[in-house]
N, C-alpha and C positions, 0 to 999 in steps of 0.2 A: 232434099226432103226438109233437111234440118233449116233451111233458110225459110221455106214455107211454114214450118212450125213456129219460128220466132215472129214471123210477119203476123200470124194470127194473135200471138201473144201481145205484140206491141199494139194492134188495132184494138183487141178487146179492152186494155187499159185504157186507150185513148177515148173509147166511147163509154166506159163505165165510170171513169173518174171526173169529179169536179173540175173544171177548168179553173185554173188560177187567173185571175183577171186583174192585170196590171194597168190597164189604160181604159179611158172612156172612149166611146164610139161618136157621140155627138159633137158636132163642129161647134167651135167657140165656147166651150164649156170648162169650167173649173169646178172640180169636186173637193171640196175640204172636208176631211175626215178628221174626228177627234176620238181617240181611244182612250181607255181605261176610266172612264166616268161612270156614272155621274159623281161628281166629287164637288167640293167646296168652292171652286171656281166655275163651275158649269153655269150656274144661275146667271152670274154676271157676263159670260159669253153668249148665253141664250138671248138675254135681253139686249146686248149689243148687236148680234145679228139680226134680231127683229127689227131694231132701229134702223139699220142699214139695209133692210129688205134682201137679205142673204140667207139662202138655204145651205144646210150642210148635213153631215151624216155623224152619227154618234154610234161608235162601236162599244157597247156598255157592258159592264160586269157587274155583279151582284155583291161579292165579297172581295176585294182586292186591297186597295188603299183604305186605312182606318180614318174617320170613321167610314164604314161600309154603307154603299147606297141601299142596300136591302133593308138597312135598319134606320135610315135617315129620311124622314119625312120632306126636308127641304130639298135633298138631292132629287128626290123622286119628283116633286113639284117643277124641277127644272126639266127632268125628261118629259113630263106631260105638256109642259108649255111648248117646248121645241117641237114635239109630235103635232101638237094642235094647230102649229103655225106652218105646217108643210115640211118640217124637217124630217129626217129619216132616223129612226131608232132601231139599230141593228145589233147582232149577238157577237161578244167577244169572249165567250164562255162565262160561266159562272163564277169561277175563281181564278180566272187567268191561267188556265192550265188545261192541256190536253193530256188525258190520260193514254196510256199505250191498251188499257183494257176498254174494249169497244162499249161495253155496257156503262162503264163509268163516264166515258166520253159523251155517250147519248144522254145519260142522266145530267151531266153538266149543262148540256144545251137545253134540255127540258126545264130545269130549273131556271136558267136564264130567260127562256120564253115565258114561263110562268110568271116571272118577275116584270118582264116588260109588259105582257098582257095585263096584269094587275094593275100596272101604273098608267097604261096608255089605252088600253082596250084592244090592242092588236098584237098579233105574234109575228116575228120578224121572219123574212126569207133570206136575208143577206147575213153573211157571217165574215169575220176576219180572226185568223187564227193568232194567238198571243205570238208576238215576235215574227209574225209571218210564216211560222213553221208548221208545215201541214203535208206530209208526206204521201205516198201512194195509197195507203191503207185508209188514211184520214181522209183523202179526197173521194175515195170511192164510198166511204161512209156517209159524207156530206151529199153525195150526189144521190145516194138512196134515200136521203132524208130530205131531199128537194131544197137544198140550200145553193146559194149562189157564194162563191169563195173570192173574197176580194183581198188583192194585195195593195200595191202602190206603185207609182211612177217616180214621184219626187219624195225624197226623205230628208228633210232638213235637219234631222237628229237633234230636235229641240231637248231632248232627254240627256245628251251627252256632255255632262259637265266636266268629266274627266279630260276630254280633249281640249276643251276651251279654258278651263282653270276657274271660271266664275260665271255666274248666271248673266252679267252684263255682257261679258264677252261671247256667251253661247247665243244671245240674242243677235248680236252682230254677225256671228258665223253662220247661223240658221238663216238668216235674211239674205246673206251673200249667195247661199246655195239655191235659194228659191229665185234670187233675181237673176242668176246666171241661167237658170232653166226658162225663166220668162223671156229673157233675151232671145231665145231661139224662137220665140213666137210660135211653138207647136200648134197643133189643131186644138189639143185639149190637154188638160192635166188632172192628175189624181195624185192628191197630197196627203201625206202622213202627218198628224199633229196629236197632240195630247191635251185635253182640257183638264188634266190632272196637274198641269204646271201652270203656275200663275203668271210666268213670264211668257208663256205662248199666249195666253188669254189677254195679259196686258199689252204687249208690245208686237209679237210676231203676227198674230191673226189680224189686228189692226192695220198693220204695214200691208199685209198682202190685199186687203179690202181696200184701204184708202190712198196709199201711197205707191203702190206698185205701178199704177196706170193701166191695169189690164181691163178694167172696166171701160175706160176711155178708148181701148182699142176693140171693143165690142164683145168682150168675154163676158159670160154669165156665170154667176155662182149657184151652183144646183147640187142636188143630192146625188149619190152615186147612182142610184136606181135612175134617175132622170139623165144623167151622163151616159148612161147605157141604153137609152129610149126605152125604159122598163118601169116607167113611174108607177104604173098600176100594179107591178110585182114586187114592191117593196115589202109589203105584208102580206100574209095568208089571206086575209079578208078581201083584198083587193081595192080596197080604200084609199082614196087619197085626201089629202087636207091642204088648207090654203085657199087661196083666191079661186083656183079652179077645182075645188074639191068635189070628188065623185063618189057616190055610193052605189056599188054594184046591186043590181036586182038580186032576189033571193035565188032566182034561177040561173045566175052565171057567176056565183062567188066561187071563191077558190076551191071550197070543199068539194062543191058539185062538180067543178071542172075536172078534179081528180077522177072522177068515176065515169067520165066520157071516155068513148073509144075511138081510137084512131083507125080510120077506115080507108084502105087503099092508099096508105101512106100520107093521107090529108089530116092535117092537125086542125081542130076545131078553131074558128077564128076568135073566139073570145078567150083563147089563153094567152096568158103573158108569153114573153119570149123564153123566160127561164122554164116555164111548164112546157112548152112546145119542145125545147130542147131536151127535157127529161124524157118526154114521152116518144120521142123519135129515137132516142137511145135504147128504150126499152123495146121498141119494134125490131130493132136489130139483134137483140140478144138470141134470139133462137137460131139465127143464121150463125152467129159468132159461135156459139155452143157446138152446133153441128160441124162447122169447120174446123174448130178446134179439136174435137175428138177425132175426125178424119186425120187432120194433120199429126196428132198425136200417135195414131196407130200406124202411120207412115213412118214416123220417127222411131217408133219401136222396133218395126221390122228393119 
């Protein structure tokens, strides 16, 4: 009976916690992600990405590096420009910190959602934890708040000056890490970078895009949502931007979707993949609770 009890515990956690996503699912895609902005190098990077017809994802903060994004119009303009050209603006918390107090964590996300919406007109659905640290309670909270939790597959450690000894050597070391990963010619890549670092914007990102040879091999540079086949799920609004922009009708936007009912285990077709996963998880909760209760009673006996 003890074994049955623990099986239910593990199953409950698996279905109620937001899954950490480390890899893309769409073939021949590369998702470049940039953390800790917007900052003074972000506009330069956005202009470059637009010029090269590259889509990327920015996991943004409101107050981290000074001058703060929430207080700097030029940084906000870079966010807006990226958003309007089809890049993804996601959350990295408001102050680059996850509080152990649930209410404070929720407030940090709400503050960042408000900031992103004020600048871009959209609220994010995607989230990356500072330093990638998000344990079970954090994951369960994100799931209940309908976020997708993004990690990474390739970390070139563009921030690690201590190991390299200099900024110049850090560029060399970071490119080597990426090059070795690219030589494996995996089906797709999810790469961690930082737009708060000038050498990443000046050297590492351009090397990936222009000198790595990955475009010539048929790889596409896309947002995280696109590399997961969930482009319409990157924002609560369900809107997309860029060449294939789509504005959902008022009857099928994400707010209305949340009020739809899953009947007989069938998820409404207009749900994004992340919405569908959340609703399916909720559908199983009564069974899990009942099973947990029965197992607990047997365990106590």
